[in-house]
C-alpha positions in Angstrom: 37.1 -44.9 -0.9 38.3 -47.3 -3.6 37.6 -46.5 -7.2 34.8 -48.6 -8.6 33.9 -48.9 -12.3 30.5 -49.4 -13.7 28.8 -48.2 -10.5 26.6 -45.1 -10.3 28.8 -42.7 -8.2 25.7 -41.6 -6.2 25.6 -45.2 -4.7 29.0 -44.5 -3.2 27.7 -41.6 -1.1 27.4 -42.4 2.6 24.0 -42.2 4.3 23.4 -39.2 6.6 24.0 -41.3 9.7 27.2 -42.7 8.2 28.4 -39.2 7.3 27.6 -37.9 10.7 30.1 -40.3 12.2 33.0 -38.8 10.3 35.5 -37.4 12.9 35.8 -34.0 11.1 32.2 -33.3 11.8 32.5 -33.8 15.6 33.6 -30.2 16.3 30.7 -28.9 14.3 28.2 -31.0 16.3 29.7 -29.7 19.5 29.6 -26.1 18.4 26.2 -26.0 16.7 24.3 -29.0 18.0 23.3 -32.3 16.3 20.0 -31.1 14.7 21.6 -28.1 13.0 24.5 -30.2 11.7 22.0 -32.8 10.4 20.1 -30.2 8.5 23.2 -28.8 6.9 24.6 -32.3 6.2 21.4 -33.4 4.4 21.7 -30.3 2.2 25.4 -31.0 1.5 24.8 -34.6 0.5 21.8 -33.6 -1.6 24.0 -31.2 -3.5 26.6 -33.9 -4.0 24.0 -36.3 -5.4 22.8 -33.6 -7.9 26.3 -32.9 -9.3 27.8 -36.4 -9.0 29.9 -37.2 -12.1 30.9 -40.5 -13.6 34.4 -40.4 -12.0 34.4 -41.8 -8.4 37.7 -40.1 -7.9 36.0 -36.7 -8.2 33.4 -37.8 -5.8 36.0 -38.9 -3.3 37.6 -35.4 -3.5 34.2 -33.8 -3.0 33.6 -36.0 0.1 36.9 -34.9 1.5 35.5 -31.3 1.5 32.2 -32.4 3.1 33.0 -30.9 6.5 33.9 -27.6 4.9 30.6 -27.5 3.0 28.7 -28.3 6.1 30.5 -25.6 8.0 29.7 -23.1 5.3 26.1 -24.0 5.3 25.9 -23.7 9.1 27.5 -20.2 8.9 25.1 -19.1 6.1 22.1 -20.4 8.1 23.1 -18.3 11.2 23.3 -15.1 9.2 20.3 -12.9 9.1 18.5 -12.5 5.8 17.4 -8.9 6.4 20.5 -6.8 6.7 21.6 -3.2 6.7 22.4 -1.8 3.2 24.2 1.4 2.2 22.0 3.2 -0.3 24.2 5.0 -2.7 21.6 5.3 -5.5 20.4 8.8 -4.6 16.8 7.6 -4.4 15.7 9.0 -1.0 12.6 6.9 -0.4 13.8 3.7 -2.0 11.0 1.1 -1.9 13.3 -1.9 -2.5 15.7 -0.7 0.2 13.1 -0.2 2.9 11.8 3.3 2.1 12.4 5.8 4.9 15.3 5.1 7.3 14.2 5.9 10.9 15.7 8.6 13.0 18.1 7.6 15.8 15.4 8.6 18.3 12.7 6.4 16.6 15.1 3.5 16.3 16.0 3.8 20.0 12.4 3.9 21.0 11.7 0.7 19.0 14.6 -1.1 20.7 13.4 0.1 24.1 9.8 -1.1 23.6 10.8 -4.3 21.9 13.0 -5.4 24.8 10.5 -4.9 27.6 6.8 -4.9 28.4 5.0 -1.8 27.5 1.7 0.0 28.1 0.4 -0.9 24.6 -3.1 -1.5 25.8 -2.9 -0.4 29.4 -3.9 2.9 30.9 -1.2 3.8 33.5 -3.4 6.5 35.0 -6.5 4.4 35.6 -4.9 1.0 35.9 -7.3 -0.4 33.4 -7.4 -1.4 29.8 -6.2 1.2 27.3 -6.4 1.6 23.5 -3.3 1.0 21.4 -4.2 3.6 18.8 -4.3 6.3 21.5 -0.5 6.4 21.6 -0.4 8.2 18.2 -3.9 9.4 17.4 -3.8 12.7 19.4 -0.5 13.7 17.8 -1.8 12.8 14.4 -5.0 14.8 14.8 -3.1 17.9 16.0 -0.5 17.7 13.2 -2.9 17.4 10.3 -5.9 19.2 11.7 -8.3 16.2 11.6 -11.1 15.3 14.0 -10.0 11.6 14.1 -7.2 9.3 12.8 -6.3 5.6 12.8 -3.3 3.6 11.8 -3.1 0.3 9.9 -0.2 -1.6 8.3 0.2 0.3 5.0 -1.6 2.9 2.8 -3.2 0.3 0.6 -4.7 -1.2 3.8 -6.1 2.2 4.8 -7.7 2.6 1.4 -9.1 -1.0 1.6 -10.5 -0.3 5.0 -12.1 3.0 4.0 -13.7 1.4 0.9 -15.0 -1.6 2.7 -16.5 0.6 5.4 -18.2 3.2 3.2 -18.7 1.5 -0.2 -19.1 -2.2 0.4 -21.7 -3.3 -2.2 -22.0 0.3 -3.5 -20.3 2.4 -6.2 -17.0 4.1 -5.8 -16.5 6.9 -8.4 -12.9 7.2 -9.6 -11.4 9.2 -12.6 -10.0 6.9 -15.3 -6.8 8.9 -15.1 -6.3 7.9 -11.5 -6.7 4.1 -11.8 -3.0 3.6 -11.0 -0.9 0.7 -10.1 0.6 1.3 -6.7 3.6 -1.0 -6.9 4.1 -4.8 -6.7 1.3 -5.2 -9.4 -1.4 -4.0 -7.0 -3.8 -1.7 -8.7 -6.5 0.6 -7.4 -9.3 -1.3 -9.2 -8.2 -4.5 -7.4 -8.2 -2.8 -4.0 -11.7 -1.5 -4.7 -13.0 -4.9 -5.7 -11.5 -6.5 -2.6 -13.1 -3.8 -0.5 -16.5 -4.9 -1.9 -17.1 -1.7 -4.0 -18.2 -1.5 -7.6 -15.8 0.6 -9.6 -17.4 3.4 -11.6 -14.9 4.9 -14.0 -15.4 8.6 -14.5 -14.2 10.8 -17.4 -11.2 9.9 -19.6 -7.5 9.2 -19.0 -6.4 12.8 -19.6 -9.6 14.9 -18.9 -12.1 14.4 -16.1 -14.5 17.3 -15.3 -16.8 17.8 -12.3 -19.7 17.2 -14.6 -18.4 13.7 -15.3 -18.6 12.9 -11.6 -22.1 14.5 -11.3 -23.3 12.4 -14.2 -22.0 9.2 -12.6 -23.9 9.7 -9.4 -26.7 7.3 -8.7 -28.6 5.9 -5.6 -25.9 3.1 -5.6 -23.0 5.6 -5.0 -21.1 5.0 -1.8 -18.1 7.3 -2.1 -16.1 9.5 -4.4 -12.4 8.5 -4.5 -9.6 10.7 -5.7 -6.2 9.2 -6.1 -3.0 11.3 -6.2 -1.1 10.0 -9.2 2.2 10.0 -7.3 4.2 7.7 -9.5 3.4 9.1 -12.9 2.3 12.3 -14.6 -0.1 13.0 -17.5 0.9 16.1 -19.4 -0.4 18.0 -22.3 -4.1 18.2 -23.0 -5.3 17.5 -19.5 -8.0 18.6 -17.0 -9.1 17.3 -13.6 -11.7 18.3 -11.1 -10.2 20.2 -8.1 -10.5 18.8 -4.6 -12.6 21.7 -3.4 -15.2 21.4 -6.0 -15.3 17.6 -5.6 -15.8 18.2 -1.8 -18.8 20.4 -2.6 -20.3 17.8 -4.9 -19.7 15.1 -2.2 -21.5 17.1 0.4 -24.4 17.8 -1.9 -24.7 14.1 -2.6 -24.1 13.2 1.0 -21.1 10.9 0.2 -17.7 10.8 1.7 -14.8 12.1 -0.4 -11.7 10.0 0.1 -8.3 11.3 -1.1 -5.5 8.7 -1.3 -2.7 11.3 -0.9 0.0 8.6 -0.5 3.2 10.4 0.4 2.4 11.6 3.9 3.9 15.0 3.2 3.0 17.4 6.1 4.9 20.5 5.0 5.7 21.9 1.6 8.9 20.8 0.0 11.6 23.3 -0.9 12.0 25.0 -4.3 10.6 23.4 -7.4 9.2 20.5 -5.3 6.5 22.7 -3.7 3.8 21.2 -6.0 3.5 18.0 -3.9 0.2 18.3 -2.0 0.2 18.0 1.8 -2.1 16.1 4.1 -3.2 19.3 5.8 -3.9 21.0 2.5 -6.1 18.1 1.4 -8.2 18.2 4.6 -8.5 22.0 4.4 -9.7 21.7 0.8 -12.6 19.6 2.0 -11.6 15.9 1.8 -13.6 13.9 4.4 -10.8 11.2 4.6 -7.2 11.3 3.6 -5.1 8.2 3.5 -1.2 8.3 3.4 1.9 6.4 4.2 4.0 6.5 7.3 7.3 5.4 5.6 7.5 7.9 2.7 7.8 11.7 3.2 6.5 11.4 6.7 9.8 9.8 7.4 8.6 7.0 9.8 7.9 3.2 9.8 5.7 1.4 7.3 2.1 2.3 8.2 -1.1 3.5 6.6 -2.9 6.4 8.1 -6.5 7.5 7.6 -7.3 11.0 9.0 -10.4 13.2 8.6 -13.9 13.7 9.9 -14.9 11.6 13.0 -18.1 10.4 11.4 -16.1 8.7 8.7 -13.1 7.5 10.7 -14.9 5.9 13.6 -17.0 3.4 11.5 -13.6 2.3 10.0 -12.3 1.6 13.6 -15.4 -0.5 14.3 -15.0 -2.6 11.1 -13.7 -6.1 11.9 -11.1 -5.7 9.1 -9.4 -3.0 11.3 -8.2 -5.6 13.8 -6.7 -7.7 11.0 -4.9 -4.6 9.6 -3.8 -2.9 12.7 -0.1 -2.3 13.6 2.0 -3.7 16.4 3.8 -2.0 19.3 7.1 -1.6 17.4 5.4 0.3 14.5 3.5 2.5 17.1 6.8 3.2 18.9 8.5 4.3 15.8 5.6 6.3 14.5 5.1 8.1 17.8 8.8 9.1 17.9 8.5 10.4 14.3 5.4 12.4 15.1 7.1 13.9 18.1 9.9 15.2 15.8 7.3 16.8 13.5 5.4 18.3 16.4 8.4 19.7 18.1 10.1 21.3 15.1 7.1 21.8 12.9 8.9 20.5 9.8 10.5 17.2 10.8 13.8 18.7 9.7 16.0 16.3 11.7 14.4 13.2 10.2 16.7 11.4 7.7 14.4 11.8 4.7 13.9 15.5 5.3 17.7 16.0 5.8 18.5 14.2 2.5 15.9 16.0 0.4 17.0 19.4 1.8 20.8 18.9 1.5 22.1 21.8 -0.7 24.0 21.1 -3.9 27.1 22.9 -2.6 27.1 20.8 0.5 26.9 17.6 -1.6 29.7 18.9 -3.8 31.9 19.4 -0.8 31.2 15.9 0.6 31.7 14.3 -2.8 35.0 16.1 -3.3 36.4 15.1 0.1 35.1 11.5 -0.3 36.6 11.1 -3.8 40.0 12.2 -2.4 39.9 9.8 0.5 38.8 7.0 -1.8 41.6 7.7 -4.2 44.0 7.0 -1.3 42.3 3.8 -0.2 41.4 2.3 -3.6 43.4 4.2 -6.4 42.4 1.5 -8.9 38.8 2.8 -8.9 40.0 6.2 -10.2 37.2 8.2 -8.6 36.0 11.4 -10.3 33.1 13.8 -9.9 30.1 13.9 -12.2 26.9 16.0 -12.3 23.7 14.1 -11.7 20.3 14.0 -10.2 18.9 12.4 -7.1 15.2 11.3 -6.8 12.7 11.7 -4.0 11.4 8.2 -4.8 8.5 6.3 -3.1 6.2 7.3 -5.9 6.6 11.0 -5.2 7.4 13.6 -7.8 8.4 11.2 -10.6 9.1 14.1 -13.0 11.3 16.2 -10.7 14.9 15.5 -9.8 17.2 16.9 -7.2 20.5 18.3 -8.6 23.4 16.3 -7.2 27.1 15.6 -7.5 28.0 12.0 -8.1 31.3 10.1 -7.4 32.0 8.1 -10.5 34.1 4.9 -10.3 36.2 3.3 -13.2 35.6 -0.4 -12.9 38.6 -1.3 -15.1 38.5 -4.5 -17.2 36.1 -6.4 -15.1 33.3 -4.0 -16.0 30.8 -1.9 -14.1 28.3 -4.7 -13.5 30.9 -6.9 -11.8 32.0 -4.1 -9.6 28.4 -3.3 -8.6 27.9 -7.0 -7.8 31.0 -7.1 -5.6 29.6 -4.1 -3.7 26.3 -5.7 -3.2 27.8 -9.0 -2.0 30.3 -7.4 0.5 30.1 -7.7 4.2 28.3 -4.3 4.3 26.2 -4.4 1.1 26.3 -1.2 -1.0 23.7 -0.5 -3.7 24.9 1.9 -6.4 23.9 3.0 -9.9 25.5 1.7 -13.1 25.5 4.0 -16.1 27.8 4.7 -19.0 30.0 1.8 -18.1 30.7 3.3 -14.7 29.5 2.8 -11.1 28.0 6.0 -9.7 27.6 6.9 -6.0 25.2 9.6 -4.9 26.1 10.7 -1.3 22.7 12.4 -0.9 21.4 9.0 0.4 24.6 8.1 2.3 24.6 9.5 5.9 27.9 11.2 6.9 28.4 8.6 9.6 28.2 5.9 6.9 31.0 7.3 4.8 33.8 5.3 6.5 31.8 2.1 6.1 31.3 2.9 2.4 35.0 3.6 2.0 35.9 0.2 3.5 33.3 -1.5 1.3 34.7 0.1 -1.8 38.3 -0.8 -0.9 37.3 -4.4 -0.3 35.4 -4.5 -3.7 38.4 -3.0 -5.5 40.6 -5.8 -4.1 
C-alpha cells in the first residue's frame, strides 16, 4: 500500500469483502468456514480502525498481520468460556469457583444422562408418565427425616417459593438480626418482597426474644421465618429465640415455621466446627420447613431443597412458580448420586467437600512438604517454603472458624506476587491462589492429590 499524506489512515483500510480476498486468509476460510472468518475479520478491522494512527506505514504493518489477528480471534472464539480451575486458595466451598466439586461418581452420572435419553418423566414400571422429582425425593425424605421434599434451582429460589406459597399478601416475621445479604447483593428482605410477603421486623439486631415474635403476631401473619446467619456472626451482648420455642409459638398461632438453614449440612462437622446446625436437627427441633443448598456442605450440584411437613411442601409443589424454578435432568442426576453417597456411608465421607474439610493437619503437612520439594526441582526460581496458615469452609458457613493448614509459599522475585498470581490465573490450566505478605500462597487442602501434577506444571510454566 503506497504511503499517502493528508489522508485519514482509516480510509486506507480495505472493506471486509476486499480483505476476505487476501490469499493468506484462504486457509482460514477452508479450516473454519466463511461465516466464522467473516465474524473474526470484522472484529479485526474494527480494532484497526480504533487504533489507526496518523502514519500510514504503521497501518500497512498492522494490515500485514491481519491474518494472524484473525487466526487468534478464531482460536479464542472456539475456546470454552467456562473452564476447569485449580483452587489453591484453601476455601473449600468457594462461591466464585463453582462451590462444591462433584464426586467422580456424580460427574459420571451427569455425563451418562446428558449423552442419552433418560427416564426423567417416564415410569419404567408402568410405561406411563412419571414425576421428575421422584428421582431424589425419597432419598431426601429418608436422609433428613422429612415427610416431603422438593428441589428447585438454588436455596434463594426455595425460600422464594415457600414465601410466595405461604405468605403471599401476608406478614412474614423475621428477626432484625437475620435480615442478611446472601451474596450477589441479594437480600432476604428483597426475596420476601418478591415473594409477595410483607416484612415484619422483630426485635433488634443483637437481641430478639420469643416475646418479640409473640407481640408481632397479628391476623395478617402468614409465617415465621428464621434465617441462619451463615456468613456473619453477632457476638457480645446477644440473645435469640431458640428454634424449639419458635416452633411451639408457630403451632400455637397455626403458622408455618420456615428455617433457611443454607449450608445443607447433614452430619455434624468434626472438632470445633460442630456448632454448625444440621438439617435433621432443625426438623427434629420443630421447623415445619427447612430450606438448604445442594452445592455447599451437602457436596452436590447447585440446587435449593425444601424439606419438611407434607402439608407445607405439597402446596409449594402446586404453585405455578415451582415449574419456573425446577431443576433439569443433569442437576437431578448429580444430586441423586450425591445423595446415594450420603445414604450408603451415612456421612458422605468420600465426597470431595467432606474429604477436604476432614483432612488432618499432619496429612496436609506431609503433602505440602513433598510438593514443595518437587516444585523446588521443577521451578527453583520460586523458592518454595512452608508456612502455617488457615483454610476456610466457605460458602457462607462458619465465617469465624478456620481450619489449621500448612501452606506452600512462593517467592515471586522482582516481578512481584500480583504478577505471578496473574500468570497462574492465565495459564493453560488456570490456578487461583492467595496473595499475602508479598508472596503467593498455595493451600493444598483444596487441591486434590490427582491435581498436584497439573499444579506443578502450571507453576513451572508461570515461573518461566
